[in-house]
VMD Tcl script that draws the C-alpha trace (Angstrom):
set ca {
  {16.69 -1.73 40.06}
  {19.98 -1.18 38.25}
  {21.02 -3.21 35.20}
  {24.44 -4.65 34.37}
  {24.55 -5.28 30.62}
  {26.78 -8.16 29.55}
  {28.36 -6.82 26.37}
  {30.29 -10.00 25.47}
  {29.73 -11.50 22.02}
  {29.02 -15.23 21.85}
  {32.40 -15.75 20.15}
  {34.08 -14.37 23.28}
  {32.39 -16.92 25.50}
  {33.53 -19.66 23.11}
  {37.18 -18.85 23.88}
  {39.23 -20.66 26.57}
  {38.70 -17.69 28.92}
  {34.93 -17.64 28.36}
  {33.92 -19.32 31.63}
  {36.16 -17.01 33.65}
  {34.52 -14.02 31.95}
  {31.07 -15.29 32.80}
  {32.02 -15.82 36.43}
  {33.48 -12.31 36.53}
  {30.14 -10.88 35.35}
  {28.44 -12.34 38.43}
  {31.13 -10.94 40.74}
  {30.69 -7.49 39.16}
  {26.90 -7.74 39.59}
  {27.38 -8.31 43.32}
  {29.85 -5.46 43.53}
  {27.36 -3.09 41.88}
  {24.67 -4.22 44.30}
  {26.94 -3.64 47.28}
  {28.00 -0.19 46.08}
  {24.50 0.96 45.11}
  {22.42 -0.74 47.79}
  {20.03 -1.76 45.00}
  {19.16 -4.97 43.17}
  {21.24 -5.50 40.02}
  {19.92 -7.50 37.06}
  {22.32 -8.97 34.47}
  {21.02 -8.65 30.90}
  {22.67 -9.63 27.61}
  {23.40 -6.75 25.25}
  {21.22 -8.14 22.45}
  {18.14 -8.32 24.72}
  {18.13 -4.65 25.74}
  {15.38 -2.35 24.50}
  {14.11 0.98 25.83}
  {10.69 -0.62 26.34}
  {12.10 -3.46 28.45}
  {14.06 -1.05 30.63}
  {10.86 0.92 31.20}
  {8.91 -2.23 32.05}
  {11.40 -3.34 34.72}
  {11.75 0.23 36.03}
  {15.51 0.32 35.50}
  {17.10 3.42 36.94}
  {20.72 3.01 35.84}
  {22.83 1.03 33.37}
  {26.35 -0.37 33.64}
  {27.83 -1.91 30.49}
  {30.57 -4.54 30.60}
  {33.64 -4.85 28.47}
  {34.13 -7.53 25.82}
  {36.96 -9.68 24.54}
  {35.51 -10.16 21.05}
  {36.50 -7.94 18.16}
  {33.99 -5.08 17.76}
  {33.64 -6.04 14.09}
  {32.11 -9.38 15.19}
  {28.93 -7.66 16.35}
  {25.83 -7.48 14.18}
  {24.58 -3.87 14.33}
  {21.01 -5.22 14.58}
  {21.89 -6.91 17.87}
  {23.21 -3.61 19.29}
  {20.30 -1.49 18.07}
  {18.23 -1.77 21.26}
  {21.13 -0.97 23.58}
  {22.20 2.03 21.54}
  {18.60 3.24 21.38}
  {18.35 2.95 25.15}
  {21.50 5.01 25.59}
  {20.14 7.68 23.27}
  {16.49 7.71 24.36}
  {16.23 6.73 28.00}
  {18.71 9.25 29.41}
  {19.28 6.91 32.36}
  {22.55 7.19 34.26}
  {24.93 4.91 32.38}
  {28.55 3.87 32.89}
  {30.38 1.90 30.19}
  {33.45 -0.17 31.09}
  {36.02 -0.61 28.26}
  {33.93 -2.19 25.46}
  {30.85 -0.67 27.09}
  {32.57 2.69 26.86}
  {33.14 2.04 23.16}
  {29.54 1.05 22.35}
  {28.28 4.14 24.19}
  {30.66 6.31 22.20}
  {29.50 4.71 18.93}
  {25.87 5.35 19.85}
  {26.71 9.05 20.14}
  {28.64 9.18 16.86}
  {32.28 8.44 17.73}
  {34.61 6.18 15.77}
  {36.86 3.45 17.14}
  {39.63 1.27 15.73}
  {42.54 -0.89 16.91}
  {45.29 0.89 18.81}
  {47.66 -0.30 16.11}
  {49.63 -3.33 14.89}
  {51.87 -5.24 17.27}
  {55.49 -4.20 16.76}
  {57.06 -7.42 18.07}
  {55.84 -11.05 17.98}
  {53.93 -12.25 21.04}
  {55.28 -15.11 23.10}
  {51.79 -16.61 23.34}
  {48.52 -15.96 21.57}
  {46.15 -13.84 23.62}
  {42.99 -11.97 22.74}
  {43.31 -9.78 19.62}
  {46.47 -11.49 18.29}
  {48.64 -9.20 16.21}
  {47.26 -6.00 17.74}
  {48.93 -3.65 20.19}
  {47.39 -3.86 23.66}
  {47.30 -1.93 26.91}
  {47.36 -4.46 29.75}
  {47.68 -4.68 33.51}
  {47.20 -2.40 36.51}
  {48.69 0.94 35.49}
  {48.13 4.62 36.33}
  {46.08 7.05 34.29}
  {46.55 10.81 34.18}
  {43.44 12.70 35.23}
  {42.70 15.85 33.22}
  {41.09 18.96 34.68}
  {38.77 18.87 37.69}
  {35.52 16.95 38.23}
  {33.46 15.57 41.16}
  {34.24 12.09 39.80}
  {37.87 12.58 40.89}
  {37.17 12.86 44.62}
  {39.56 10.64 46.59}
  {41.47 9.38 43.53}
  {44.66 11.44 43.68}
  {46.43 12.63 40.53}
  {47.48 9.30 38.94}
  {45.13 6.52 40.12}
  {45.81 2.94 39.10}
  {43.19 0.96 37.18}
  {43.16 -2.32 35.30}
  {43.69 -2.10 31.53}
  {42.88 -4.80 28.96}
  {42.10 -3.44 25.51}
  {43.37 -3.47 21.94}
  {40.78 -1.05 20.48}
  {40.24 2.60 21.40}
  {38.18 5.65 20.51}
  {39.66 7.65 17.66}
  {37.21 10.53 18.09}
  {35.26 11.89 21.06}
  {31.46 11.96 20.68}
  {29.78 15.34 20.52}
  {28.70 16.55 23.97}
  {31.37 14.58 25.84}
  {34.66 15.70 27.35}
  {37.77 13.60 27.95}
  {38.99 13.48 31.54}
  {41.85 10.96 31.49}
  {44.71 9.71 29.32}
  {47.65 7.32 29.18}
  {50.67 7.27 26.90}
  {49.05 4.54 24.79}
  {45.42 5.71 24.72}
  {44.57 9.41 24.80}
  {40.79 9.05 25.28}
  {40.52 7.12 28.54}
  {37.48 8.65 30.28}
  {34.59 10.37 28.51}
  {31.90 12.19 30.48}
  {28.85 13.91 29.04}
  {28.59 17.63 29.69}
  {24.90 17.60 30.65}
  {23.71 13.97 30.94}
  {24.69 11.35 33.59}
  {26.72 9.35 31.08}
  {30.33 8.26 31.26}
  {32.66 5.61 29.97}
  {36.21 4.49 30.70}
  {38.58 2.66 28.38}
  {40.08 1.06 31.49}
  {38.26 -1.37 33.81}
  {37.28 0.22 37.16}
  {35.04 -2.77 37.92}
  {38.14 -4.95 38.45}
  {39.33 -3.12 41.55}
  {41.30 -4.91 44.25}
  {42.36 -4.22 47.83}
  {45.76 -3.20 46.48}
  {44.25 -1.02 43.74}
  {40.92 0.37 45.05}
  {40.63 3.34 42.66}
  {38.01 1.59 40.53}
  {35.68 1.17 43.49}
  {36.11 4.85 44.39}
  {35.36 5.94 40.82}
  {32.20 3.82 40.60}
  {31.04 5.17 43.97}
  {31.72 8.71 42.78}
  {29.71 8.06 39.61}
  {26.79 6.76 41.65}
  {26.81 9.91 43.78}
  {27.33 12.27 40.83}
  {24.56 10.70 38.74}
  {22.06 10.44 41.59}
  {22.01 6.63 41.88}
  {22.98 6.87 45.54}
}
mol new
graphics top color blue
foreach p $ca { graphics top sphere $p radius 0.5 }
foreach p [lrange $ca 0 end-1] q [lrange $ca 1 end] { graphics top cylinder $p $q radius 0.2 }
display resetview
């Protein structure tokens, strides 16, 4: 069994887009099942513990993004997830906010990209903060088996206002954009990776996310 961890804070689900987010989690669960050939269980971030993952015989973790401000989270509610990332050594892939919580578990720091330079026409998530939004290319750095079939500037979905300010020890950065320099962190010896962008929101027009997730599953031994 693989586990898809819903990393959304309750305040995110209280927003007007909350129901759409919840529906998207189910779609991503089915996508992970289709790509892995395994059953995928959805679990809320504040329910995760290393002991529970052992009991259900989890063999890989995927961690969702989140629309809530990272400062909204109680560190006690994240303790079990971070412990699992540090102790279990299971293959794990963090998407956007999942990438950020993985990085924090391994000692990195994160903060907003920066203040918004011009007023927004409408209030969206993280009002007043600079954002990276939409389907846009990323620049891949170096060489890695994860890059197979992606080309040099694959297009992924972006939707974030926070970013890593430092890279955790033991990880390397494999992608960048003009706005966010640390776009894809991969551990040098463990099957751990995270992306600031959202590969899980791939489309027929922009299939790079599906290819990257498939490559991760092969590289980490899930498939």
